[in-house]
Structures are given as C-alpha cells and as structure tokens.
C-alpha positions as CSV (number, residue, x, y, z in Angstrom):
1,X,18.9,-15.0,26.4
2,X,17.4,-17.3,29.1
3,X,13.9,-15.9,29.5
4,X,13.0,-18.7,31.9
5,X,15.2,-17.1,34.5
6,X,12.7,-14.4,35.3
7,X,9.3,-15.7,34.4
8,X,7.5,-17.3,37.4
9,X,9.3,-16.7,40.6
10,X,8.4,-17.1,44.2
11,X,7.7,-13.8,45.9
12,X,7.7,-10.4,44.2
13,X,9.2,-10.0,40.7
14,X,12.2,-7.6,40.8
15,X,11.7,-4.5,38.7
16,X,14.0,-4.6,35.6
17,X,16.7,-1.9,35.3
18,X,17.3,-2.0,31.6
19,X,14.6,-0.6,29.2
20,X,14.1,-1.3,25.5
21,X,16.2,1.1,23.3
22,X,12.8,2.3,21.9
23,X,9.4,2.1,23.6
24,X,7.6,2.3,20.2
25,X,5.6,-0.9,19.8
26,X,2.6,0.7,18.2
27,X,0.9,-1.2,15.3
28,X,0.6,2.0,13.3
29,X,2.2,4.4,12.8
30,X,5.1,2.0,13.6
31,X,8.7,2.4,14.9
32,X,11.3,4.1,12.7
33,X,14.3,2.0,11.5
34,X,17.2,1.6,13.9
35,X,19.4,4.6,13.9
36,X,16.9,6.9,12.3
37,X,17.3,10.7,12.7
38,X,15.1,13.2,10.9
39,X,17.9,15.4,9.9
40,X,19.8,12.7,8.2
41,X,16.9,10.9,6.6
42,X,15.3,14.0,5.1
43,X,18.4,16.0,4.2
44,X,17.8,15.6,0.5
45,X,14.1,16.5,0.4
46,X,13.3,18.9,-2.4
47,X,11.4,21.2,0.0
48,X,9.4,23.9,-1.7
49,X,9.7,22.3,-5.1
50,X,6.8,21.0,-7.2
51,X,6.2,17.3,-7.0
52,X,5.9,17.4,-10.8
53,X,9.3,19.0,-11.3
54,X,11.8,16.7,-13.0
55,X,13.9,16.4,-9.8
56,X,10.9,15.4,-7.8
57,X,9.8,12.9,-10.4
58,X,13.2,11.2,-10.3
59,X,12.6,10.5,-6.6
60,X,9.0,9.3,-7.1
61,X,10.1,6.9,-9.9
62,X,12.9,5.6,-7.7
63,X,10.4,4.9,-4.9
64,X,8.3,2.9,-7.4
65,X,11.3,1.1,-8.9
66,X,12.8,0.2,-5.5
67,X,9.5,-1.0,-4.2
68,X,9.1,-3.3,-7.2
69,X,12.7,-4.6,-6.9
70,X,12.7,-5.2,-3.1
71,X,9.3,-7.0,-3.1
72,X,10.1,-9.1,-6.2
73,X,7.0,-7.8,-8.0
74,X,6.7,-9.3,-11.5
75,X,7.8,-7.0,-14.3
76,X,4.3,-6.8,-15.9
77,X,2.7,-5.6,-12.6
78,X,2.2,-1.9,-12.1
79,X,2.9,0.1,-9.0
80,X,1.6,3.6,-8.0
81,X,1.5,6.1,-5.2
82,X,-2.2,7.1,-4.5
83,X,-4.0,9.3,-2.0
84,X,-5.4,8.4,1.5
85,X,-3.1,5.7,2.7
86,X,-4.0,2.0,2.4
87,X,-7.6,2.9,2.9
88,X,-7.7,5.1,-0.2
89,X,-5.7,2.6,-2.2
90,X,-8.1,-0.3,-1.5
91,X,-11.3,1.8,-1.8
92,X,-10.3,3.1,-5.3
93,X,-10.0,-0.6,-6.4
94,X,-13.2,-1.7,-4.8
95,X,-15.1,1.2,-6.4
96,X,-13.4,0.9,-9.8
97,X,-13.2,-2.9,-10.3
98,X,-16.0,-4.6,-8.5
99,X,-19.4,-5.2,-10.1
100,X,-19.2,-7.5,-13.1
101,X,-18.8,-10.7,-11.0
102,X,-20.2,-11.9,-7.7
103,X,-17.9,-11.0,-4.8
104,X,-16.6,-13.1,-1.9
105,X,-15.3,-11.0,1.0
106,X,-13.3,-12.6,3.8
107,X,-12.7,-11.1,7.2
108,X,-11.6,-12.1,10.7
109,X,-11.0,-8.8,12.4
110,X,-12.1,-5.1,12.4
111,X,-10.5,-3.8,9.2
112,X,-11.5,-6.7,7.0
113,X,-15.1,-6.3,8.4
114,X,-14.9,-2.6,7.4
115,X,-14.3,-3.6,3.7
116,X,-17.3,-6.0,3.9
117,X,-19.5,-3.3,5.4
118,X,-18.5,-0.9,2.5
119,X,-19.3,-3.5,-0.1
120,X,-22.7,-4.2,1.5
121,X,-23.8,-0.8,2.6
122,X,-22.1,1.6,0.3
123,X,-21.6,-0.2,-3.0
124,X,-24.6,-2.3,-2.2
125,X,-23.3,-5.2,-4.3
126,X,-26.1,-7.7,-5.0
127,X,-24.1,-10.9,-5.2
128,X,-22.0,-10.7,-2.1
129,X,-20.9,-13.6,0.1
130,X,-19.2,-13.1,3.5
131,X,-16.7,-15.5,4.9
132,X,-15.9,-14.6,8.5
133,X,-14.3,-16.0,11.6
134,X,-13.9,-14.9,15.2
135,X,-10.8,-13.1,16.4
136,X,-8.0,-15.6,16.6
137,X,-9.0,-17.7,13.6
138,X,-9.1,-17.7,9.8
139,X,-12.4,-18.2,7.9
140,X,-12.8,-21.1,5.5
141,X,-10.9,-19.5,2.6
142,X,-11.1,-22.7,0.6
143,X,-14.8,-22.3,0.4
144,X,-14.5,-19.1,-1.7
145,X,-14.8,-19.3,-5.5
146,X,-12.0,-17.3,-7.1
147,X,-12.7,-19.2,-10.4
148,X,-16.0,-17.3,-10.8
149,X,-16.0,-14.6,-8.1
150,X,-13.9,-11.6,-7.2
151,X,-12.3,-12.2,-3.7
152,X,-11.5,-9.4,-1.2
153,X,-9.4,-10.2,1.8
154,X,-6.7,-8.9,4.2
155,X,-3.3,-10.6,4.2
156,X,-2.7,-9.9,7.9
157,X,-5.4,-9.1,10.4
158,X,-3.8,-6.1,12.1
159,X,-6.2,-6.2,15.0
160,X,-6.2,-10.0,15.5
161,X,-2.7,-11.1,14.8
162,X,-3.9,-13.8,12.3
163,X,-2.5,-13.9,8.8
164,X,-3.0,-15.9,5.6
165,X,-0.4,-18.7,5.4
166,X,-1.6,-20.6,2.4
167,X,-2.8,-19.5,-1.0
168,X,-3.6,-22.9,-2.5
169,X,-7.3,-21.9,-2.5
170,X,-6.5,-19.3,-5.3
171,X,-6.2,-21.0,-8.7
172,X,-3.7,-19.6,-11.2
173,X,-6.3,-19.8,-14.0
174,X,-9.0,-17.9,-12.0
175,X,-11.6,-15.7,-13.7
176,X,-12.1,-13.5,-10.7
177,X,-9.8,-10.9,-9.2
178,X,-8.1,-11.3,-5.9
179,X,-8.0,-7.9,-4.1
180,X,-5.7,-7.9,-1.0
181,X,-5.2,-5.4,1.8
182,X,-1.6,-6.3,2.9
183,X,-0.7,-3.2,4.8
184,X,0.6,-4.9,7.9
185,X,2.1,-7.9,6.1
186,X,4.0,-6.7,3.0
187,X,7.8,-6.3,3.6
188,X,7.5,-8.8,6.5
189,X,5.8,-11.8,4.8
190,X,6.2,-13.6,1.5
191,X,3.6,-12.6,-1.0
192,X,2.9,-15.1,-3.8
193,X,2.4,-12.5,-6.6
194,X,0.9,-15.1,-9.0
195,X,-2.1,-15.4,-6.6
196,X,-2.6,-11.6,-6.2
197,X,-4.2,-9.2,-8.7
198,X,-4.5,-6.1,-6.5
199,X,-2.4,-5.4,-3.4
200,X,-2.4,-2.3,-1.3
201,X,-0.5,-1.0,1.7
202,X,0.8,2.2,3.3
203,X,4.3,3.4,4.3
204,X,3.6,3.6,8.0
205,X,3.7,-0.2,8.9
206,X,6.6,-2.6,8.4
207,X,9.0,0.1,7.1
208,X,8.0,2.6,9.7
209,X,7.2,5.3,7.2
210,X,4.8,8.2,7.4
211,X,1.0,8.1,7.0
212,X,-1.5,9.4,4.4
213,X,0.0,7.9,1.2
214,X,-1.2,4.6,-0.2
215,X,0.6,2.1,-2.4
216,X,-1.2,0.3,-5.2
217,X,0.1,-2.8,-7.0
218,X,-2.0,-4.3,-9.9
219,X,-1.6,-7.3,-12.2
220,X,-2.3,-7.4,-15.9
221,X,-5.6,-9.1,-15.1
222,X,-6.6,-6.1,-12.9
223,X,-5.6,-3.7,-15.8
224,X,-7.9,-5.7,-18.1
225,X,-10.8,-5.3,-15.7
226,X,-10.1,-1.5,-15.5
227,X,-10.1,-1.1,-19.2
228,X,-13.1,-3.4,-20.0
229,X,-15.5,-2.4,-17.2
230,X,-17.1,0.9,-16.4
231,X,-18.9,0.9,-12.9
232,X,-22.5,2.1,-12.9
233,X,-21.7,4.6,-10.1
234,X,-19.8,7.8,-10.3
235,X,-16.1,7.8,-9.4
236,X,-14.4,10.8,-7.6
237,X,-11.2,12.0,-9.0
238,X,-9.0,10.3,-6.5
239,X,-10.5,6.9,-7.5
240,X,-9.9,7.2,-11.2
241,X,-7.2,5.0,-12.9
242,X,-8.4,5.3,-16.5
243,X,-8.7,8.0,-19.1
244,X,-11.1,7.6,-22.0
245,X,-11.3,3.9,-21.4
246,X,-7.6,3.3,-21.2
247,X,-5.3,2.8,-18.3
248,X,-3.7,6.0,-17.0
249,X,-0.2,4.8,-17.6
250,X,1.3,8.1,-16.3
251,X,-0.1,7.3,-12.8
252,X,2.2,4.2,-12.7
253,X,5.2,6.2,-13.9
254,X,5.0,8.7,-11.0
255,X,2.5,11.2,-12.2
256,X,0.4,11.1,-9.0
257,X,-3.3,12.0,-8.8
258,X,-2.8,14.8,-6.3
259,X,0.0,16.5,-4.4
260,X,2.1,14.2,-2.3
261,X,4.4,15.1,0.6
262,X,8.0,15.1,-0.7
263,X,9.1,14.8,2.9
264,X,7.1,11.7,3.4
265,X,8.4,10.3,0.1
266,X,12.0,11.0,1.2
267,X,11.3,9.2,4.4
268,X,10.0,6.2,2.4
269,X,13.2,6.3,0.2
270,X,15.2,6.2,3.4
271,X,13.3,3.2,4.7
272,X,13.8,1.4,1.3
273,X,17.5,2.1,1.4
274,X,17.7,0.7,5.0
275,X,15.8,-2.4,3.7
276,X,18.6,-3.0,1.3
277,X,21.2,-2.6,4.0
278,X,19.7,-5.5,6.1
279,X,19.4,-7.9,3.2
280,X,16.3,-6.8,1.3
281,X,13.0,-8.6,1.7
282,X,14.5,-11.8,3.2
283,X,16.4,-9.7,5.8
284,X,13.2,-7.8,6.7
285,X,11.3,-11.1,7.1
286,X,13.9,-12.7,9.2
287,X,14.1,-9.6,11.5
288,X,10.3,-9.8,12.0
289,X,10.4,-13.5,12.6
290,X,13.1,-13.2,15.2
291,X,11.0,-10.7,17.1
292,X,8.0,-13.1,17.1
293,X,10.4,-15.8,18.2
294,X,11.5,-13.8,21.2
295,X,7.9,-13.1,22.2
296,X,6.9,-16.7,21.6
297,X,9.7,-17.9,23.9
298,X,8.2,-15.7,26.7
299,X,4.6,-16.8,26.0
300,X,5.5,-20.5,25.9
301,X,7.1,-20.3,29.4
302,X,4.6,-18.0,31.1
303,X,1.3,-19.4,32.3
304,X,-0.7,-16.2,32.5
305,X,-0.4,-15.1,28.8
306,X,-1.4,-16.7,25.5
307,X,-1.6,-15.7,21.8
308,X,-4.9,-14.6,20.4
309,X,-4.1,-16.5,17.2
310,X,-4.7,-20.2,18.1
311,X,-2.9,-21.7,15.1
312,X,0.9,-21.0,15.0
313,X,0.9,-21.5,11.2
314,X,-1.4,-18.4,10.8
315,X,0.2,-16.4,13.6
316,X,1.3,-12.9,12.5
317,X,4.9,-11.9,12.9
318,X,4.1,-8.2,12.8
319,X,0.9,-7.3,14.7
320,X,1.3,-9.9,17.5
321,X,-1.8,-10.1,19.7
322,X,-1.9,-11.7,23.1
323,X,-4.5,-12.2,25.8
324,X,-4.1,-12.3,29.6
325,X,-6.9,-14.7,30.6
326,X,-6.5,-14.2,34.4
327,X,-6.5,-10.4,34.2
328,X,-9.7,-8.3,34.0
329,X,-10.1,-5.8,31.2
330,X,-9.4,-3.0,33.7
331,X,-6.2,-4.7,34.8
332,X,-5.0,-5.1,31.2
333,X,-5.5,-1.3,30.8
334,X,-3.5,-0.7,34.0
335,X,-0.7,-2.8,32.7
336,X,-0.5,-0.8,29.5
337,X,-0.6,2.5,31.4
338,X,2.1,1.3,33.8
339,X,4.4,0.3,30.9
340,X,3.8,3.6,29.2
341,X,4.5,5.5,32.4
342,X,7.8,3.6,32.7
343,X,8.6,4.6,29.1
344,X,8.9,0.9,28.2
345,X,6.1,0.4,25.7
346,X,3.7,2.8,24.0
347,X,0.4,2.1,22.4
348,X,0.2,-1.7,23.0
349,X,-3.5,-2.0,24.1
350,X,-5.6,-4.2,21.9
351,X,-7.8,-2.6,19.2
352,X,-11.1,-1.3,20.5
353,X,-13.2,-4.0,18.8
354,X,-10.8,-6.9,19.6
355,X,-10.8,-9.0,22.8
356,X,-9.1,-7.3,25.7
357,X,-5.3,-7.9,25.6
358,X,-2.1,-6.5,24.2
359,X,-0.9,-5.9,20.6
360,X,2.8,-5.8,20.3
361,X,4.4,-4.7,17.0
362,X,7.2,-7.0,15.9
363,X,7.8,-5.7,12.5
364,X,11.3,-5.4,10.9
365,X,12.2,-2.0,12.3
366,X,12.0,-3.3,15.9
367,X,15.2,-4.8,17.4
368,X,14.9,-8.3,18.9
369,X,16.8,-7.2,22.0
370,X,14.0,-4.6,22.7
371,X,11.4,-7.4,22.5
372,X,13.3,-9.4,25.0
373,X,13.6,-6.5,27.4
374,X,9.9,-5.7,26.9
375,X,9.1,-9.2,28.0
376,X,11.0,-8.7,31.3
377,X,9.0,-5.5,31.9
378,X,5.7,-7.1,31.0
379,X,6.4,-9.8,33.5
380,X,7.1,-7.2,36.2
381,X,4.0,-5.1,35.3
382,X,1.7,-8.1,35.3
383,X,2.9,-9.1,38.8
384,X,2.5,-5.5,40.0
385,X,-1.1,-5.2,38.8
386,X,-2.6,-8.7,38.8
387,X,-0.7,-10.5,41.5
388,X,-0.3,-7.6,43.9
C-alpha cells in the first residue's frame, strides 16, 4: 500500500470510503481474533458444571499446557490461573515473595508506578530503590542490582508504548528474583525465560481474551523463595501459593484458588487454538510487528504525528502511543470522538496520566489492513479538526 499518496495534500483531504473491518483498537480489553463468533468459540463450554469436575479440569489443564507450549516456557517452570487478572497475579507475588532482599522497582509509565506505590505505601519495604523515566523513555535498567536485589518491572509500558528490548542487565547467576508484569507484551514479544523468575499477564491483551483471570508463571528460583520465606504480614486466601511451608502443587495442575469462569476459559482456549493456526508464537509476533510497521510508515511520512517512544529499539509493537504536537489536548479528544462517531476506531485516547495523544492497539488479533485503513481515516480526521 502506498500511504504517501494520501498523507499531505494541497487543499482538503478527501474523506475515505472504506473503513477498517473492525474499529476495535482498544489497549484492553482488546480485539477478538479474526473471524471470532461467540457461538462458535464457546460452543463446548461446560456451562453449569463445576470447575472442579473432571471434564472442567481437563480444559483447565489444557489451557496451562498449551500456554506453556506456545510460549516456549521451560519444563521446570510452573503455570497457574489465579484470581483478579494481571493485577491479582502480580500482587500475590509481591506480597508473597518480597522482603528478604532489597528491592529495585523500575517504572516508566502509570502501571509500573502503581507497583512502586504499592511497595512503598502498602508493603512499606524498607530497602526500596526506584528507577524511573519519563513517558517515552526507559530508565537506567543497567543500574539495578539483580545479583543482590529483587527487581520488579513491566515488560511493556501499556500507557507509554515503551518496552524492554535488552535483558543483558539481568545475570543468569543472580541472587535476586526478577518479577515481571508482561501483560501487554507476552504473545507478541520474545521473552528470555532464563532472565525471568516471575511473569504475569491476563487473557484480555494480545490474545483478545476476557478479563478477570490472571496467569502466573514462576521459575524454580521463585519456588525456592516461596518455600523458604514466610512474609511478616498476613496473606489473604487469594494470595497463598503454599500449604504448610510447601508449594501448593495442585494450584499449578489446575486446582484453582477460587471459582473461575468456564466461559472465559473456553474463550482463552479458542484464542490459543487460533494462535497455533497462525504459526504459534512466531506468527503472533510477526502479525503484531506488521501492524507496527504499517503505522510506522504513516508516521514517518506525516509531519504532524510522532511516536511517544523516542527510541525505535524500545518501541512497543502492541500498545503503540503517538503524539500530535501541533494539536491541542481538546483537539486530540475531538479527533478520537470523530473517529468513534464514524465507527472507525474505538477507545484510542491516551491513558489519563499519559501525555495527550493516541494509543493504538497493534497486537496480533488486529489485521494489518485495518491499521492501514485507520491511518487514512486518522489523516482525514486530523485535517477536519486541526486544519479546518
């Protein structure tokens, strides 16, 4: 597609006539896979059956096994479904594992800062160091000390469009644990598992699943921490991963802490099956990168738009954030409302704490053709609002 043909033109920009196949560009919950229908995806859901019945347990275990296989998770790592989405998964690890070592927390956007605030204001960890950066940049990750400290960080800054692109700062023989919130990165970015001890995510991001359920992946080193350390604070039931000082192995075999939605699980199984159909992890990554590529082509040839992430090497290929330097914050809002009114793009305004701009989801479930068509409409909407 020759995007240059419609970018900067003399006179008014002609309103496009072809809309994206789906207007869903939200960064969470995200677009369903191509061709998704509720009736087909959920037809085998064991509605009305206990999640602990043998037929339900087969499905839960399949979800765990397929997750591990598709993501290439090492055999000795454990995977579990836990309550309260990615937030619950990460919080149960922060509350269960942190304390015996100093902690370095790294953040460069709103959600990472939320973890830092919890460590400081709720857990009140005494030996806490913060490594932070403004929106659009990464902090000095190489200044952390994984050899002697636990490190908490996000893989992809969902509200800034900046992701980790190098893990050389994490030694393989580290003493500390690396605890990573990868909810908007996993299934769209390569994760070097030897550098990660805890990773969490939810179903509602790259695979377009449903909300409220968290995924927890832990290494043998994290298991050792759980079984050798007892926090000085009480742990609620939904945070507990041990029983009588031993790891609750049943949790990682599908015996969930509390009732899960079998409909949401069936939806996740459908997303995993679709992942296999497009080439597994590599296929998912390439789809997401192609979407970023289409948007990048537009940004590179358009003078009124730029990426919030300044370094292309750390630019997210999922939650892609852009700024419109010549537009006022009110004009940016008018553009998002116009595109929603035209049923071209929903929920693309930047996060409330981020600089004014747009956040366009480019995860694997989005079709590249839709990103290309979105760019045409964005060009028209900008000219309607800002250049009018």
